[in-house]
N, C-alpha and C positions, 0 to 999 in steps of 0.2 A: 451412535454415539462413539466417539474417538476413543481409544485407552492405550494406555503407554504398552508397547509391544514386547513381547518375549525377549527379543534381540537386543532392545534397550535395557531390559531389566538385566538380562544376562552380562553385557557388558559394564553398567552402571555399579552394578553390585561386586564384580570382580576388580575394577579400577577404582572404587572408592574403598573396598576392605585392603587393597594395597597401600592406599593412604591413611589408613589407620581407623576409618569411619567404622564405629558398631553396626554389627548387623540390625539392630532396632532403630538405628539413625537412618541406615540406608533404606528399611522397609519404610520407615516414615517420610521420608523424602520423595519415595517412589508413589505411596499415596496421596502427597500434596500433588503430586503432578496429575495424577490421573481426577483430579479435582478440578484442573483447570478447563478453560474453553477448550472446544474441539480443534481450533485451529493452533494454539498454544501447543496442544499433545502432539497434534501433527508433525508441527515443527520440529519439537523436542526427537521425536522417532526419526524425521529426516537427517537430523544431525548425527544421532547415532548411528543410524544404519548405512548413511551415506560413507561414514569414517569407516564402518567396518571393523571397529576394534576386537582386536583377539581376547578371548576368554580365558586364556592361560598362556605363560612365557617358554612353553616346552619348545627346547630348539633356537630361541632366539637369543642373539648375542646381546651383551650389555649394551652395546651402541645402539641398536633397536629397541631395546627396552626403554632406554632413555628417550628416545625419540618420540616413541608411543605414548610414555607418560606426558610430554610435552605436550603433543597433540591433543591428547585427553584435558588436560589442561586448559588449553586452549579452548575448545568446544565447550566445557564446562562454563567459562566465563560469559559465552553467549547463551547457554541455555538456562543459566539462573538471570540472566537478565529476561529471558522471555516469560519464565516461571514469576517474575516479580512483575511484569507488566500486567495492569488491569485495562481490559477493554473498554471501560466506560468511565474511564477519567480523562480529562483533558489533554493530560500529559503523552498518553499513550493510546489516543483510539486506535480500534480495529482498523481502520484504512490506512492509518501511519504505519502498523506494523506490518500489513499486507505488502505497502510500497518497500518493506526492509527484506521482505522475504529473500530477494536476491542476494543478501548478504550471506545464505548457507555456503554458497558456492565460494565466496571470497573467504571465508573462515576457514573452509575444508583445504582450500590451496594453500594458505597461510600454514594449517596445520602439515601438510605434506611437504611444504618449504622448508619446516624445521627440520622435520624428519630426515628429509635429503641432507640437509646441511649436517646432521650429526653422524648420520648413517657413511656418507662419503668419506669418511677421514682415513680410511685404510683400513687394513687387518689391525685385529687386534694385536698388541704387544706386550707380552708378558715379561719381558726384561730388556736390557742393552747387553748386545753381545759383543766381544771383541776377542778375534781368534788369539790375539797375544796374550790376553788374560787368561785364556784357557788351557787346560790341563791336556785338551784334545785337539789346541790348534794345529799341531803338525802333523797329525795324524792323517793320513792318504784315506779318503772315503770314496772309494770308486770313482773316482778320478772328479768330484765334487766335492771342491773344498767348502767349507763354512764362509758365509760373507757378515758383513755389518749390516746388511740392509733388514731394516726393523719389519719390514712386510713380510720377509723370508721366516723370521725367527723361530714360530711356531712349529711350521715344517720342518725347518733346519733341527732344532731340538729331536725331532722325533726321528728323523731319519739317522740323525748322528747317533742315537741309542742303538738304533738296530744294527748300525754297522762297527759298533765300537769292538775291538777285539775282545776277547772272552777274560782277559787279564783285567781291562778295564772295565766290563760289566761286573765284574767282581767287586772292584774298589768303588762303582757306585752304589752297589748294593749296601756294601759294608758302610759307605756314607750317608745313606739314606736310612741304614738301619742306627746308625749312632745318633742321627738326628730325629729318630722315633716314628719313622713312617712304617715300622714293619710292626707295630704294636697290635693292629687288629690282626696278624697272623700269627703272632704267639712272640714278637720280640726278636731279640740277637740272634737266638737259635733258629729262626725259622728261616734266614737269610743261604745257609747252605747244608748240605747233606752231610753230616757226620764232620763238622768242622774240627780241623786239629791243626796246631800252630805249628809252623814249618812246612806243613803237606801240602799237595796239591789241593786246589779248592775246587770245590763240585757245587756250581750255583743251582740252587733250586728255582726253576725258570718260572712255576707257578707263581711263588709267593713273591718274585722278582717283579713279575706284571702285575699284580695286586700291590705292590709298594710303588711302582712305578706309576700307576693310575692315580694312587692317593698323591703322590707328587705333584703330577701335572694337573690335577684338581687344585690345589692349593697355590700352586704358581698362578693359576688363571686367577683365583679369586684374592691371591695377596700381590697381582700384578699392579705396576704404579698409576696413578692418575694421569691422565693425558693432559696435554696442553689446551689450554682454553680455545676452542674454534669460535671466530665471529665471522658471522654474515648478516647479511640485510635480506630479509624475506617481507615484501609487499611494503617498505618504505621503513620497517621495524629492524633496527639492529638487534640480531641476537646471539649470546655468548654462551657456550655450551662444552664442558670436557669431551672431548674426544670418546675418553672411557674413564672409570672410574675405579678405585682399587684402594689396597692399604699402603703398596710400597715397600712389602715385606720380600726380600730377595734369596732367602733362605733355601726353598724348593728350588726356584730357577737356579739359582748360584751351583747347586750340587747337579741338576740334571745337563747344564752347560757345562761343567767342569771348571766352573770360576769361583769356587769357595776360597781360592788362596792355600789349600792344602796338598801338601807332595802325597803320593802312594804310599811313601813311607811313613807319613804322619797318619794316614787315614786308618793303615792297618795298623799302626801302633795303637790308636784310639781305640779301636774294635778290639783288639786283644784285651785291652785294659778293661774295657766297658765289660766284656764277656766274663772275666774274673770277678768284676765287682759282682755282677750278677750271679754269679755261683755261688759266691760268698753268702750275698741276701739270702739264696735258698737254703743254706744250710743252718745247724745249729751251732750257732758263734755264741761264746760268754764273753762277757764284757767283763773288765775287772778296773776298779779306781788305781790308775797309777800309784798315787800315795799309800792308798791301803796297801799294795805289791812292796812298795820300799819299804812300810813299816814292819810287814811280815816276814820278809828277808832278815832284817835286823832284828827283830825278836828271835828267829831263829837263830843268828848266828850267837845271840848272848847265850840262848839255852845250850847249843852245840859246842860252841868255841870259847865262850865266856868273853866275846868283845862284840862292839858295833862292827858294821861295816861300812867301807869307804864307800863315798857319793862314786865312783867308778864303777865298783862292785853290784850298788843299786841300779843303775842303768845297764850293766851286763843282764841283771836278772830279769828285767823288764824287757828285755830282747828275747830273753829265754823264754819268758811265759809266752811272748807272741808266737814263737816255734811253737809252742805246746800248744797254745789254742788253735793255730792253723791246722796243725798236724791230725788233733781230735775232730774238727770241724770238715776237714776231708774227709773222714769216716761217719761224719754225722753222728758225733759222740757229744752229747752235752756233759759239760764238767761242771762242778758243784762248788758250795762256798768254802769248804775244807781243801781242796785242789792246791790251792797257791802252798799253804804250809808244809804239805807232802812233797811238793816240787822244789820249795826253798831248802830244805835239808838234803834232797839230792843235788840240788845245784851248789850248796857251800861244799858238800863232799866230794864234789869233781874240781871245784875252784880251789880248796885246799887241802888235799889228800893228806899230807902228814901232820898238819895240825888237827885234821878230823880224826886221823887215828890215834892221835896221843890223846885227843878227849877223849876218846871211845875206851883205851885203855885207863884213864883216870877215872872213868864214870864206872868202869869195870871194879877197879880197886876200891872207890868208894862204897860201892853196892857191897862188896866181902865186907868190908869193916863194918858195915852196919848190920849185916848177918852176923857175924862173929860176935860184935859188941849186943846185938839183940839176943843172943845165945846166953850170954853169962847171966 
């Protein structure tokens, strides 16, 4: 008695699973096939075993995956027809089915033709390259300049990165870090060994390699969808994209020097991002600007007997920004009473003569109170 082979079970389970079928549904289908007549089971096994479908996609290109999926769908059309035939009905007697056994070869040839149609569309293209648009376009790379040839672009990008001058590799590391490709190894600080603004750059090659691998991975994932390829297989017109992707050029543009940024702009963005990152890691106290303006006004009325001008309010806000930055650099947390203390110091610096006069006036008033209180 025939039964569904292990090869058929493995292939169907893998590809049906990729299509979104639940395991319970897959098992139900396989069980239903095992209940068919021997000749039907044998022919289903023949389709799957002859097609030799893979049970994983490790090492397969996106083009090959698409081709294999198409071939699987074609085979499943015939397998479902076989499973639906009833040998004892006039519509599909066993004799008629046996006459149709030769379609095995025909369907598999169709599937192979579709696979070849998609597979033979050239190398995977992760982006459009033009040396005139690249920051690296004028560099001499061992006498082998980059070209616009799409079929060479993957190799060109890798060759390009290996042969870039150290300064350009450092700028690429900065741009990758700015775009978040260093997150898994520690962020901006992981790009260089002891980075100091204005000093010579010491690129961390291990982390650079990890970030490059991450960017290359996403450049492949985010590649553009290819043009639709049209071909005829056994009289049937087949249309399929040469490749599929999201069409996001961020990673590829960085790797190929086509982001549109100059070296100076990349460096400036990196330094600014590091400053922001450093501030985020420190104890920074935030104050409401309106509350600060009212604080310095109240202090002025108390100290000088007058309100401050709008210009003085603005100067006090800048004064407090400097205070906060100075203390955050030392990782010191300020308190809610800090603005009042600094408001007095600010007013004394801004109006030294008035502050001194007010201080003497307060001293006289205090003396009078003592004298009057002593009577």
